[in-house]
C-alpha positions as CSV (number, residue, x, y, z in Angstrom):
1,M,11.8,80.6,71.9
2,A,9.7,77.5,72.7
3,K,9.3,74.7,70.2
4,G,6.6,75.4,67.5
5,V,4.3,73.2,65.6
6,K,4.3,72.9,61.8
7,V,1.1,72.4,59.9
8,T,1.1,71.4,56.3
9,I,-1.9,71.9,54.1
10,F,-1.7,70.2,50.7
11,L,-4.1,71.5,48.1
12,S,-5.1,70.0,44.8
13,V,-6.8,72.9,42.9
14,K,-9.2,72.6,40.0
15,S,-7.3,73.7,36.9
16,D,-9.7,76.6,36.2
17,Q,-9.4,77.9,39.8
18,V,-5.6,78.1,40.1
19,S,-5.4,81.7,39.0
20,P,-8.2,83.0,41.3
21,L,-6.6,81.1,44.2
22,L,-3.2,82.5,43.6
23,T,-4.6,86.0,43.7
24,M,-6.2,85.2,47.1
25,I,-3.0,83.9,48.7
26,P,-1.4,87.2,49.9
27,G,-4.6,88.2,51.7
28,L,-5.0,84.7,53.2
29,Q,-1.4,84.8,54.5
30,S,-1.9,88.3,55.9
31,E,-5.0,87.1,57.8
32,T,-3.2,84.0,59.0
33,L,-0.3,86.0,60.4
34,S,-2.7,88.3,62.3
35,R,-4.1,85.3,64.3
36,P,-2.9,84.5,67.9
37,G,-0.3,81.8,68.1
38,V,0.8,82.0,64.4
39,R,4.5,82.3,63.9
40,S,4.9,82.1,60.1
41,T,3.2,81.0,56.9
42,E,4.6,79.9,53.6
43,A,2.9,79.0,50.3
44,L,4.8,76.8,47.9
45,R,4.1,75.8,44.3
46,N,6.0,73.6,41.9
47,P,5.7,74.8,38.3
48,A,5.8,71.2,37.1
49,T,2.5,70.6,38.9
50,P,0.7,74.0,38.8
51,T,-2.6,72.7,40.3
52,K,-0.8,71.6,43.5
53,L,-0.1,74.0,46.4
54,L,1.5,73.5,49.8
55,F,1.1,75.7,52.8
56,V,3.5,75.4,55.7
57,D,2.4,77.3,58.8
58,E,4.1,77.4,62.1
59,F,2.1,77.8,65.4
60,D,3.1,78.2,69.0
61,S,1.2,75.0,69.9
62,V,-1.1,72.3,68.6
63,E,-3.9,74.1,70.4
64,A,-3.1,77.3,68.5
65,S,-3.3,75.5,65.2
66,E,-6.6,73.9,66.1
67,A,-8.0,77.3,67.1
68,Y,-6.8,78.8,63.9
69,L,-8.5,76.0,61.8
70,Q,-11.7,76.3,63.8
71,W,-11.7,80.1,63.2
72,R,-11.3,79.5,59.4
73,A,-14.2,77.0,59.5
74,Q,-16.5,79.2,61.5
75,R,-16.0,82.1,59.0
76,G,-16.8,79.7,56.1
77,D,-13.3,80.0,54.6
78,L,-12.8,76.3,54.4
79,E,-16.1,75.8,52.6
80,K,-15.2,78.6,50.1
81,L,-11.8,77.0,49.6
82,G,-13.4,73.6,49.1
83,A,-15.2,74.9,46.0
84,L,-11.8,75.7,44.4
85,L,-10.4,72.2,45.0
86,A,-10.4,69.0,43.0
87,E,-10.2,67.0,46.2
88,P,-10.4,67.7,50.0
89,P,-7.3,69.4,51.4
90,R,-4.8,67.2,53.3
91,I,-4.0,68.8,56.6
92,E,-1.3,67.4,58.8
93,V,0.1,68.6,62.1
94,W,3.8,68.1,62.9
95,P,4.4,68.7,66.6
96,V,7.8,66.9,67.0
97,K,11.0,68.2,65.4
98,L,13.7,65.6,65.2
99,A,17.2,66.5,66.1
100,P,19.9,65.9,63.6
101,T,22.0,62.8,64.4
């Protein structure tokens, strides 16, 4: 299988919006996995910081990750998500996997 691209999305959620967002995650992940070029998606949460969430998605390419984010934006999903957040999401693309030395 060709090298994939990891995308991390760090969210800082408003304290009163954590529960509603957590109930949305399975549906969001299902939608994500149905998109072209998506290999996997993970949602992570540290109980010590319950308002912080991390999504780690893997795509076939940088272009596939960009198309996915554009699709989310066009549907208005990013705007809806923004209303639940205490600050803008931090999205980073990781196209290079380092080999162990």
